C-alpha positions in Angstrom: 18.4 0.5 -15.5 17.6 3.8 -13.9 18.4 7.4 -14.8 20.2 8.6 -11.6 22.6 11.5 -11.1 25.8 10.9 -9.2 24.8 12.9 -6.1 21.5 10.9 -5.9 23.1 7.4 -5.8 23.4 7.2 -2.0 19.8 8.3 -1.4 18.6 5.9 -4.1 20.4 3.0 -2.5 19.2 3.8 1.0 15.6 4.4 -0.2 15.7 1.0 -2.0 17.0 -0.7 1.2 14.4 1.1 3.4 11.5 -0.1 1.3 13.0 -3.6 1.0 13.1 -3.9 4.8 9.5 -2.7 5.2 7.9 -5.1 2.7 10.2 -8.0 3.5 8.9 -7.8 7.1 5.3 -7.4 5.9 5.4 -10.4 3.5 6.7 -12.6 6.2 3.4 -12.1 7.8 0.9 -11.8 4.9 0.3 -15.5 4.1 -0.4 -16.1 7.7 -2.9 -13.2 7.8 -4.8 -14.4 4.7 -5.1 -18.0 6.1 -6.3 -16.6 9.5 -9.0 -14.7 7.6 -10.3 -17.8 6.0 -10.1 -19.8 9.3 -12.1 -17.0 11.0 -14.8 -17.7 8.4 -15.3 -16.3 4.9 -18.6 -14.9 6.0 -16.9 -13.0 8.7 -14.4 -11.1 6.4 -16.7 -8.0 6.2 -16.5 -7.8 10.0 -12.7 -8.0 10.0 -12.6 -5.2 7.4 -15.0 -3.1 9.4 -12.9 -3.7 12.5 -9.8 -2.6 10.5 -11.6 0.6 9.4 -12.7 1.5 12.9 -9.1 0.9 14.2 -7.9 3.3 11.5 -10.4 6.0 12.7 -9.0 5.6 16.2 -5.3 5.7 15.2 -5.3 8.5 12.6 -5.9 11.3 15.2 -3.1 9.9 17.3 -0.8 10.0 14.3 -1.9 13.5 13.6 -1.1 14.6 17.1 2.4 13.0 16.9 3.0 14.6 13.4 2.1 18.1 14.8 4.6 17.7 17.7 7.5 15.6 16.6 10.2 16.4 14.0 10.5 13.9 11.2 13.8 12.4 12.4 11.9 11.3 15.6 8.4 10.7 14.1 9.4 8.0 11.6 11.4 5.9 14.1 8.6 6.2 16.7 6.1 4.8 14.2 8.3 1.8 13.3 9.5 1.1 16.8 5.8 1.1 17.9 4.9 -1.5 15.4 7.9 -3.6 16.2 6.8 -3.6 19.9 3.3 -4.7 18.7 4.9 -7.7 17.0 6.7 -8.6 20.2 3.4 -8.4 22.0 1.8 -10.9 19.5 4.8 -13.1 19.9 4.4 -13.1 23.7 0.7 -13.8 23.4 1.2 -16.8 21.1 4.0 -18.2 23.2 1.9 -17.7 26.3 -1.0 -19.8 25.0 -3.6 -17.2 24.4 -6.6 -18.5 22.5 -5.5 -18.8 18.8 -8.8 -17.7 17.3 -8.8 -14.5 19.2 -5.2 -13.7 18.4 -5.8 -14.6 14.8 -8.6 -12.1 14.4 -6.6 -9.4 16.1 -3.6 -10.2 14.0 -5.6 -10.0 10.8 -6.8 -6.5 11.8 -3.4 -5.4 13.0 -1.5 -6.5 9.9 -4.0 -4.6 7.7 -3.5 -1.5 9.7 0.3 -2.0 10.0 0.8 -2.4 6.2 -1.0 0.8 5.3 0.6 3.0 7.9 4.2 2.0 7.4 4.0 2.2 3.6 2.1 5.6 3.8 4.8 7.0 6.0 7.5 5.7 3.7 6.0 7.4 0.6 5.4 10.7 2.5 9.2 10.6 3.4 10.0 10.0 -0.3 7.8 12.9 -1.4 9.8 15.0 1.1 13.1 14.0 -0.3 12.6 14.0 -4.0 11.1 16.5 -6.5 8.5 15.6 -9.1 11.2 15.4 -11.7 13.3 13.1 -9.5 10.3 11.0 -8.6 9.5 10.2 -12.3 13.1 9.0 -12.7 13.7 7.2 -9.4 10.3 6.0 -7.9 10.2 2.9 -10.1 13.5 1.7 -8.9 12.7 2.6 -5.3 9.4 0.8 -5.6 11.4 -2.2 -6.8 13.2 -2.3 -3.5 9.8 -3.0 -1.9 9.1 -5.6 -4.5 12.4 -7.3 -3.8 11.5 -7.3 -0.1 8.1 -8.8 -1.0 9.8 -11.6 -2.9 12.3 -12.2 -0.1 9.7 -12.3 2.6 8.0 -15.6 1.5 11.5 -17.1 1.1 12.4 -16.1 4.6 9.1 -17.6 5.9 9.6 -20.9 3.9 13.3 -21.2 5.0 12.8 -20.5 8.7 9.3 -21.6 9.5 10.4 -25.2 10.1 13.6 -24.2 11.8 12.5 -21.6 14.4 8.7 -22.1 14.2 6.1 -19.7 12.8 5.7 -17.8 16.0 9.3 -16.8 16.1 9.0 -15.3 12.6 7.3 -12.3 14.3 10.7 -11.5 15.8 12.3 -11.7 12.4 9.7 -9.3 11.0 10.3 -6.9 13.9 14.1 -7.0 13.1 13.4 -5.8 9.6 11.5 -2.8 10.9 14.4 -1.9 13.0 16.7 -2.1 10.0 14.3 0.4 8.3 15.0 2.8 11.1 18.7 2.6 10.3 17.9 3.5 6.6 15.8 6.5 7.8 18.9 7.8 9.7 21.1 7.5 6.6 18.6 9.3 4.4 18.3 12.1 6.9 22.1 12.5 6.8 22.0 12.6 3.0 19.2 15.2 2.9 21.0 17.6 5.3 23.8 17.8 2.7 21.6 18.7 -0.3 20.1 22.1 -0.7 16.9 20.8 -2.5 15.9 18.7 0.5 17.5 20.7 3.3 14.2 22.2 4.5 12.7 18.7 4.8 15.8 17.7 6.9 15.7 20.6 9.3 13.9 18.5 11.9 11.1 20.9 12.7 7.6 19.5 13.6 5.2 19.7 10.7 2.5 21.4 12.9 -1.2 21.7 12.3 -4.1 20.0 14.1 -4.7 16.3 14.5 -7.6 16.5 12.0 -5.6 18.6 9.5 -5.5 15.7 7.0 -9.3 15.5 6.9 -9.9 19.3 6.6 -7.2 19.7 4.0 -8.8 16.9 1.9 -12.2 18.4 2.1 -10.9 21.8 0.9 -9.2 20.5 -2.2 -10.9 19.1 -5.3 -7.5 17.7 -6.2 -7.2 15.7 -3.0 -10.9 14.7 -3.2 -10.1 13.3 -6.7 -7.3 11.3 -5.2 -9.7 9.9 -2.6 -12.2 8.9 -5.4 -9.4 7.2 -7.4 -8.3 5.2 -4.4 -11.8 4.3 -3.4 -12.5 2.9 -6.9 -9.3 0.8 -6.6 -10.0 -0.5 -3.1 -13.6 -1.4 -3.9 -12.6 -3.4 -6.9 -9.7 -5.0 -5.0 -11.9 -6.1 -2.2 -14.6 -7.5 -4.5 -11.8 -9.5 -6.1 -10.5 -10.6 -2.7 -13.9 -11.8 -1.6 -14.3 -13.7 -4.9 -10.9 -15.3 -4.4 -11.8 -16.4 -0.8 -15.0 -18.1 -2.0 -13.4 -19.7 -5.1 -10.3 -20.9 -3.2 -12.4 -22.3 -0.4 -14.6 -24.2 -2.8 -11.7 -25.5 -4.8 -9.1 -26.4 -2.1 -10.1 -28.0 1.2 -6.8 -28.3 2.9 -5.6 -25.2 4.9 -1.9 -25.8 4.2 -2.6 -26.0 0.5 -4.5 -22.8 0.6 -1.7 -21.0 2.4 0.8 -22.4 -0.1 -1.4 -21.1 -3.0 -1.5 -17.6 -1.4 2.3 -17.6 -1.0 2.8 -18.7 -4.7 0.4 -16.0 -5.9 2.3 -13.4 -3.9 5.6 -14.6 -5.3 4.3 -14.5 -8.9 2.9 -11.1 -8.5 6.1 -9.7 -7.0 8.4 -11.3 -9.6 6.3 -9.7 -12.4 6.1 -6.4 -10.5 9.9 -6.3 -10.0 10.6 -6.7 -13.7 8.1 -4.0 -14.6 9.4 -1.6 -12.0 13.0 -1.9 -13.1 12.6 -2.1 -16.8 9.2 -0.5 -17.7 8.1 2.2 -15.2 10.9 4.7 -15.7 10.9 4.5 -19.5 7.1 4.5 -19.8 6.6 7.4 -17.4 8.9 9.5 -19.5 7.2 8.5 -22.7 3.6 9.1 -21.7 1.7 11.6 -19.5 0.7 11.1 -15.9 -2.9 10.9 -17.1 -2.1 7.8 -19.3 -0.2 6.2 -16.4 -3.2 6.6 -14.2 -5.7 5.3 -16.7 -3.9 2.1 -17.6 -5.0 -0.1 -14.7 -8.6 1.1 -14.7 -8.7 -0.1 -18.3 -7.2 -3.4 -17.4 -9.7 -3.8 -14.5 -12.7 -3.0 -16.8 -11.6 -5.7 -19.2 -10.6 -8.2 -16.5 -13.9 -8.0 -14.6 -15.8 -8.5 -17.9 -13.8 -11.7 -18.7 -14.3 -13.0 -15.1 -18.0 -12.3 -15.3 -18.1 -14.3 -18.5 -15.9 -17.2 -17.3 -16.2 -17.2 -13.4 -13.5 -19.8 -12.8 -10.6 -19.9 -10.3 -7.9 -20.0 -13.1 -9.4 -16.9 -14.7 -9.5 -15.1 -11.3 -5.8 -16.1 -10.6 -4.5 -14.7 -14.0 -6.6 -11.5 -13.7 -5.6 -11.0 -10.0 -1.9 -11.5 -10.8 -1.9 -9.1 -13.7 -4.0 -6.5 -11.9 -1.9 -6.6 -8.7 1.4 -6.4 -10.6 0.2 -3.5 -12.7 -1.0 -1.7 -9.6 2.3 -2.1 -7.7 4.5 -1.5 -10.7 2.7 1.3 -12.5 -0.3 2.8 -10.7 1.2 3.0 -7.2 4.4 4.8 -8.1 2.5 7.2 -10.4 -0.1 7.9 -7.6 2.8 8.7 -5.2 4.2 11.3 -7.6 0.9 13.2 -7.3 1.9 14.3 -3.7 5.2 15.8 -4.7 3.6 19.2 -5.6 2.0 19.5 -2.1 3.2 21.1 1.1 4.9 19.1 3.8 1.8 19.1 6.0 -0.3 17.9 3.1 2.2 15.2 2.3 2.2 13.7 5.7 -1.3 14.4 7.0 -3.6 14.4 4.0 -1.7 11.5 2.5 -1.8 9.5 5.7 -5.6 10.1 5.9 -6.1 9.1 2.3 -3.8 6.0 2.5 -5.4 4.7 5.7 -8.9 5.9 6.5 -10.0 6.4 2.9 -8.3 3.1 1.8 -9.8 1.0 4.5 -13.1 2.8 4.3 -13.3 1.7 0.7 -12.5 -1.9 1.8 -15.2 -1.8 4.4 -17.8 -0.4 2.1 -17.0 -3.0 -0.6 -16.9 -5.8 1.9 -20.5 -5.1 2.9 -21.6 -4.5 -0.7 -20.1 -7.8 -1.7 -21.8 -9.6 1.2 -25.1 -7.9 0.4 -24.9 -8.8 -3.3 -24.3 -12.5 -2.5 -27.1 -12.4 0.2 -29.6 -11.4 -2.5 -28.4 -14.3 -4.7 -26.1 -12.5 -7.1 -23.5 -14.9 -8.5 -19.8 -14.3 -9.0 -20.5 -13.3 -12.6 -23.0 -10.7 -11.4 -20.6 -9.2 -8.9 -17.9 -9.1 -11.7 -20.2 -7.2 -14.1 -20.9 -4.7 -11.3 -17.1 -4.4 -11.1 -17.1 -3.4 -14.8 -19.3 -0.4 -14.0 -17.1 0.7 -11.1 -14.0 0.3 -13.3 -15.6 2.6 -15.9 -16.2 5.2 -13.3 -12.5 4.7 -12.2 -11.4 5.6 -15.8 -13.3 8.9 -15.6 -11.7 9.8 -12.2 -8.3 8.9 -13.5 -8.7 11.3 -16.5 -9.8 14.2 -14.3 -7.0 13.6 -11.7 -4.2 13.3 -14.3 -5.3 16.5 -16.1 -5.7 18.4 -12.8 -2.2 17.3 -11.7 -0.6 18.4 -14.9 -2.4 21.7 -14.7 -1.2 22.3 -11.1 2.3 21.3 -12.0 2.4 23.8 -14.9 1.0 26.5 -12.6 3.6 25.7 -10.0 6.4 25.9 -12.6 5.3 29.3 -13.7 5.0 30.7 -10.2 7.8 33.1 -9.0 10.4 31.5 -6.6 9.1 31.5 -3.1 5.5 32.1 -4.1 
């Protein structure tokens, strides 16, 4: 199923387990977050996305400060233990009878921040451990670990919710974060025994200023192109999310049925993603160029938004949403992560974290207000979908530029003398 060398097997297994634990813990929480967003009011979603973006702006400098001062073997556990303690705080608040609406809005924002940070740190670590050649062979299978966790999370929720109660599921999620810390330790041990990754395992702080991520991005056309690629993706994702919220609310009145639908959609997406990650990504990435891999989902999005604009029904949105999310997780996301392997360690951790958090949620916030504004002036779901076609076309152009730039930089790096 995967082209792996004998000396890579241990790292591959621990990387798979690491990502499994992260996304299993997240997907225990995700259906609850989506339902809390609807309960807060569909018309309030843009405010929740704005709050998430502002929280990102506040947190990123703190992360930059930690990155400049802590070695990786301490930085990663600090991040995950911090979020685990946050979950214990929410658990205490819910058990203590704090007003549910307030906790719900805070929880929606927190989960949105949590997901991006822990996943961004994970992929930065992977870029530290593996070369570009290894990434093309192994990232699909490693990503499948996250998908397996995403499939297991809803099952854990369904199995334990009636036994221990929904509130106590927060403790279970925190437990998975702590298991991820164990995996980090094992991967650190493996890295110290392999010459190619020994520098990454030395344990020295990465250095740089707390705003190094921002300044590095602004100096690099390559990183700016990554930002543009991600903004196009997030804008389209948020437009689709808002359309889903409106169509689901109109079609299904019962809160429990809506939560169940969200969980079924997540399960379907993750089963399809897992199959594609294990059986498609590795073979496809070796058969076609990085540029082709980056262009695939923009093309699907362009076609999908056109169909949704023509037939604006919940069933069409569900099918398009499932295909788009599965393709993003199975193909675009692992490919996008390989783009960071040619960067320095500081760029991998700081610019990547800035792109994955502030840029990502900035795109969410922008598109949330755009979607609200379009509906406020009377634009229908069809009209919003046709606007999505235009954005998807721009996304195709960005993907072509980014893929060709990456391939050019990789060829330059390969020709450079050792140590240059």
